[in-house]
Residue, then its C-alpha position, 0 to 999 in steps of 0.5 A: m698172101i694167105r692172110a689177105l685171102v682169109r680176110l677176103v673170105g671172112l669179109i664175103i661171109l660177113a657180107a652174106a650174114f648181113i644179107f641174111l639179116i636184112y632178108d629176115g628183117t624185111k620178111s618179118i616186117a612184110d609178114r608182120t610175124f617174126f621170121i628166121t632163116r635157119t642155117v640148116d635150111v640154107w645148107s640143105g638148099i645149097h647142098q643137101a647131100s653134104l648135110i646128110a653125110l655130115e652126121p655119120w662122119m662126125e659120129q664116126n670120126i669125132a665123137p657121137w656127142a659132137w653131132n647131137p647136141g653139138m652140131v644140131t644146136v649150131i645148124h638150127q641157129p639163124a643163118w645170119l648169126a652162124l655166118g657172122i661168127v664164122g666171118i668175124v673169126l676169119i677176119l680176126l685170123g687173117r689180121k696183121k700181126r701187131e708190131l712190138i713196141g720197145y724192148s719186148r722183141 
């Protein structure tokens, strides 16, 4: 049950990544310039308070280097790339176990 939910969430996130890829592509073609929607722009548009609260939390609970250059590099990547990687990881985590063949059980 949990695996199916993880796969479903991964598939939805992967679909969102595809939507952002198409959006960036069509905007680039229409404006005749290279356009990229960054993850930080999407995140701040959805919930800016959580983005602002993330920096002190990471520096206090994880490590000071985890925010800069670690997370800063991640959130300045294209939204379709970040969502695509998260979606693929979730789909891989939710996949069914392979059945063993032969005596390797």
